[in-house]
N, C-alpha and C positions, 0 to 999 in steps of 0.2 A: 412232481417237480422236486429237484434236488439242488441245493446251493453248492456251486463248485468253487467259487472264489469271491473274495471281498477286497476291493481296492479303495484306498484312502489317500487323499491329497489335501493337506492343510486342515485336517479334522483334529481338533484339540492338540495332542502332543505329536501327531503324525504329520509333520510339516512337509516331508518329502514324500514322493510317490511310494506307497507301501502296498504290497499285495499279500493277502493271506489265502493260501490254497487250502481248500477243504476237500481232502481226498476221501474215497469210500472207506467206511469203517469209523473208528473213533479218532477224532482230532482233538488234541489237548493243547492249551496254551499255559505255560508256567513261567514264573519269574518273580522277582522280589516286589515288595510293595512300591507302588508309584511308577512302575515301568510301563503301564498302559493297558493292562489286561481288561479292566472294566471299560476302557474307551473303545475296545473292539466290540464288545457287546452293545454298548450305547450306539456305536456307528451302525451296527446291524439293525437295531430298533429304529434309529433315525431314518435310515434309507427306506424302511418299511412304512414310514408315514407318521412317526411320533411328532406330536404337536405341542407337548407340554415341556417347557424348558426346565421345570422343576424335576421332571423325571430324568433329565439329562445332567442333573447336578450343576445347574447354571442359573444365573440371575436374569438372563435374557437369551433368546435363541442365537443371537450373534456371538455368544460366548463359546459356541462350538468351533468357531474359527480360530486358528492358531494366533495367539496374541503376542508372540515374539519373546525373545530372551535378550540377554546382554550381548550375544554375538549374532543373533538372527533377527531380522526385521519381522514385524507382524505381516500377516497376509490379509487380503481383502476378500477372499472367497475360500470356500471349502467344497470338495467334491467327495462323494461316497458312491461307489458303484458295486452292485452285486450281480453276479452272473448265475443264472438258473438254467439247469439242464431241463429242456422241454421236449425231449424226444418222445415222451409218452403222450404228448399233446393234451395235457390236462389243464392248460391255461384257458382263460376266456377266449371266445371265438375271435374277437378282434385282434388278439395277440398270439394266435395259435398257428402262425404261418412259418415260424422258424424253429430250429432245434435248440437254440440258445436265446434266452431272454436277458438282455442287458438293461438293468434298471438303475438309473442314475438320479441322485438328488444333489442339486447344487444350490448353495446359499451365498449371497453376496452381502457384504456389510451394509446394513440399513436399507436393503432393497428386497428382503424376503427370499424365499427359496422357490425352486422350480423342479419339475420332474420330467424325466425322459424315459421312454421305453423303446429300445433299439433305435435311439437317435431321434425319435419323434416326441413332440410335446405331449404330455399326459397330465390328467388331473390327479390330485391327491386321493380323490374318491376311487378312481380306477385302480390305483396302487393298493388301496385298502381292500377292495373287493377281490383283487387278484390273490392277495395273501390269505384272505379269509377263506377263499375256495380251497387253498392248500393247507387249511387247518393251522395257520400260523398268523403272524402279524406283530405290530409294534407292541400291543398289550396282550398278546396271546399267552396262555399258561405254558406254551411250548418254550418260551424264553423265561427261564427261572432266574429271578434276581434274588438278591439277598433279602431274607425275611418273607419271601413269597410262600414258602411251605407253610409257615405258621398262619398266613392269611388264608390259605386254602383250607386248612384244618378248621379254622374258626369262621369260615365263610357261611353266609346265610343260604337257604335253599335256592333262592333266585340266583345268587352268585354262583353256586355249584352247578345249577342248570346251564348257566352261560358257559362255564368251563367245559362241561360235557358237550355242549353244542360246538364250541371251538374245537375240541378234540375230535368230534365226529365230522368236522368239515362242513357244517351247515350254517356257520356264521355268515358266509356270503349270501346264502339263501335268505337268512334273516334280514340282512342289509337290503337285499333286493326287494323282499317283501315290504320292508319299511319304506323304501323308495316308491314301490307300487302303491302302498296305502297313501303316501303323501300325494302322488299324482292323482289317485282316485278322489281324495279329499279336495284337491285343487279342481278336478273336473266337476265334482258336486257343487263346489263354490261357484264355478263358472256357470253351471246350469241355473243356480239360484240367481246369479247376476243377470243371466239371459232373461229369466222370468221377470225380474225387476225392469230390465231394459224394455221388454215387450210391453209391460204395463205402462211404462213411461211413453213408449211410442204410440200406444192406443190413445192415451190422453192427448198426446201431441197431434194425432190424426184428427180427433174431435175438434181440437183448437184450430187446426188447419182448415177443416170443413167450414167452421164458422167464419174464419178469415176469408175463405173462398166466396162464401155468400156475400160477405161484406164487400169484397172486391168487385163482385158482379154488380151489386147495387151501386158501388162507387163509379163503375164504368158507365152505367145507365145515367146516373146523375151528371157525370162529366159530359156525356153527349148532349144532354138537355142544356147544360150550362154553356157548352160551345155554341149550340144553335142560338141561344139567347145573346151571347156575346157577339155572334155574327150579325144578328139583327141590330143590336146597339151600334156596332161599328158601321153598318150601312147608313143608319140614321145620322150618325156622327159625320160620315163622309158627305152626305147630302148637305148637311148644315155647313160643313167646312167649304164645300164647293160654292155655295151661295155667298158665304163670307169672302171667298177668294175673288168672285166677280166684283163685289162691292169694293174690296181693297184694290183691285186693278183699276177701277174707275178713279178712285182716290189717288192712286199712284200716277195716272196720266195727268190729273190736275196738278199734282205736286211737281211733275216734270216741267209743265208749262211755267209754274211759278219759279222754279229753279232756273229756267232759261232766262226769264226776265231779270232775276237777281244776278245772274252771271254777266249779262250785258252791262248792268249798272256797276258791277264790280270792275269790269274792264275799263269803263270810263274813269272810275276812281283811281285805278292803277296808272292810267295815262297821266292824270292830273298829278299824282304823286311822283311820277318819273320826271315831269317837267319841273316840279318844285325841288326835287333832288338835284337836278342839273343846276338850278340857280343857287342852291344851298352849298354845293361843293366848293366853289371859289371862296365863299365866306368862311367855310371850315378850314380851308388851306391858310387863309390870312390869319385866322385865330390861332392856328397851330404855329405859324411863324412867330406871331407876337408872343405866344406862350413860351416858345423856345428862346426868344430874345430875352424875356423876363427871367427865364431860368438861368441863361448865361450870365446876365447882369447880377442876379442873386449870387451865383457861384463865384463871380469875380469879386463882388463885394465881400463875401466871406473870406476869400483868399487874401484880399488886401488887409482885412481886419486881423487875420492870423499873422500876416507878415509884420504888421505894426506891433502886435503883441510880442512877437519873437524878437523884433528890433529893440523894443524897450527892455525885454529880459536880457538881451545880449549886452545892452549899454550898462545895465546894473551889474552884470557879471564882470564886464571889463573894468568898471569902477572899483569893484572889490579886488580884482586882480592887481590893479595899479597900486591900491593901498598895500596889498600883501607884498608886491615887489619892492615898494619903498621901504617897508619894514625889513624885508630880507636884505636889501642893499645896505641898510644901516648896520644890520647884524654882521654882514660880511666884512664891512670896514672895521668893525670892532675886532673880529677874528683875525684880520690881516695885521692889525697893530699888535695883537697878542702874539701872532706867529713870528713877527719880526723880533719881538723881545725874546721869544723862546729860541729863535735861530741864533741870536747873539750869545745867549747862555750856552747853547749847544756847541758853538764855535770855541768858546773858552774851554768847555769840558773836553772837546776833541783835542785841543792842544795839550791839555793836561794828560789825557789818555795816551797821546802819542809819546809823551815823555815816559809815562809809566810803562808803555809797551816796550820801549827801548830797554828800560831797566830790566823788565821781565825777560826779554830775549837774552840779556847777558846772564841773568840767573839761570835761565834754562840751559844755556851752553855749559855753565859750571855743573849743573845737576846731571846733564848727560854724561860729562866726563867722569863725575863721581860714580854714576850708575854703571859705566863700563868697568871702572876699577872694582866695584863691588861684584859685578857679574864674573869677573876673572877669579875673585876669591871664592865665589860660590861654586864655580866649575872645579877649582882645586879641591874644595871641601867635598864635592860630589865624587871626585875621583878617589879621595882618601876614604870616603864612606864605602865606595864599592870595594876597595882593597880590603878594608876591615871586614866587610860582609863576607868576602871570599875567604878570608882567614877564619872567620867564625864558622862558616859552613864546613871548612876543612877540619877544624878542631872538633865540631860536632860529629862529623863522619868518623874521625879517629876515635872519639869517645864511644860511639856506637860499636866500632870494631873491637875496641878494648872490652866493652861490656859483653860482647858476644864471646870473645876469647875467655873472659872470666867465667861466664856461664858454662862454656864448654869445659873448662878446667874443673869447675865445681861438679859438673855431671861426671867427669872422669874420676874425681876424688870420691864421689858417692859410689860409683861403680867399684872402685878399688876397695873402699871400706866394706861394700857388700861382699866382694870376693874374699877379703880378709876374714869377715865374720863367717863366711861359708868354710873357709880353711880352718878356722878355730873350731867350728862344729865338727868338721871331719877329724881334726886332731883329737878332740875329746872322745869322739866315737872310736878312734883308733886306739887311744889309751885304754878306753874301757874294754876294747877287744883284746889287746895284747896283755894287759895286766900289770906289768912292772916296767921300770925304766930300762933294764938290761935287754929285754926283748924288743923294746921300742928302739934302742940304739942299734940293735942287730938289724931291725927292719930298715932303719935309716941307712945303715952301711950297705944293706942289700940294694936299696933304691939308688944310692950313689953309684954303686958298681954297675 
């Protein structure tokens, strides 16, 4: 069997679907540190059945699932698939029907992992035996990891023997032999248990035989008891029949006595009915008298209540009369006081009338004076508006003059700058010409 490709989805750093083709010959994977080279080897070991998360450089087996980055969310599962060329038909018989074996291991977060071979569910043990028959596996020396060479050199004889058996391809036979030994041990244990069960069953058979003898004896005793109980019941029945005849004779005598008592009861009932007929009118008269007494008592109580209410009403009216007399006296006093107050108010009203007339005259004078003052205020407002307009015009003229002065100052500064520039040019020209005669000649030339 030859491995042809390795597919990874969500395993460690391989979040997207990644496929590694293993062509005939030598296949190499190169790259910088941290690019995922070791993850490919760990994925190969993981799909072959690795169960130790420490061998996968993780703190738990769920750490082999892509845990996410700042730009990619974490995944909840990881799949690793390995394709094996089986055209030589060297796989175990149950998987030897196809030319290609597709082995997949899938893990879901917090739910463990599962195996599939060509889409069918498989056990981790089946995967282990399949790769051991091919002289490889998750912990086979065929997969050389870092530091493993030193471990092989320093290995003990037993460990070297295991390495040689793995290289010879008999590790699967060793696993099968181990399973067979386990099954044989289980069969021997079952045989021992069967012997123990047979011994227990023999003891139970003896116990059951004793119980059968006891049951047979119980049946015999039960039959004797039933016969005895039947005889006792017969004797009891005969005694009960005799007692029943005696009771029947007594019953007939009792019936005759009951008939005589019934006749006497009928006579008493007729006497009671006649007495009840005579008693009924007397009861009616007593009821009428009781009703009359009740009506008289109710009328007497009503009259007593009326008398008490009348007395209370009389006392109340007496108090009201006294109160009305006092109020009437108070009202007479208030009327006299009101008449005196009315006379005072009449005098004050006449005085107020005179004052009102004088106030009206003063008011008319004040209104005329206010109109005169309003006229003066309006004239002052008009004068103030004119003055404000003149002030605004003067301020505008001052601003215009200030602007003209500033403009003339800027022109003066510009002229002074031009004059300074002209003086500098003159000095430079004097330095260039050298004497006044040449300067005069230059000026004449410029004038011409």
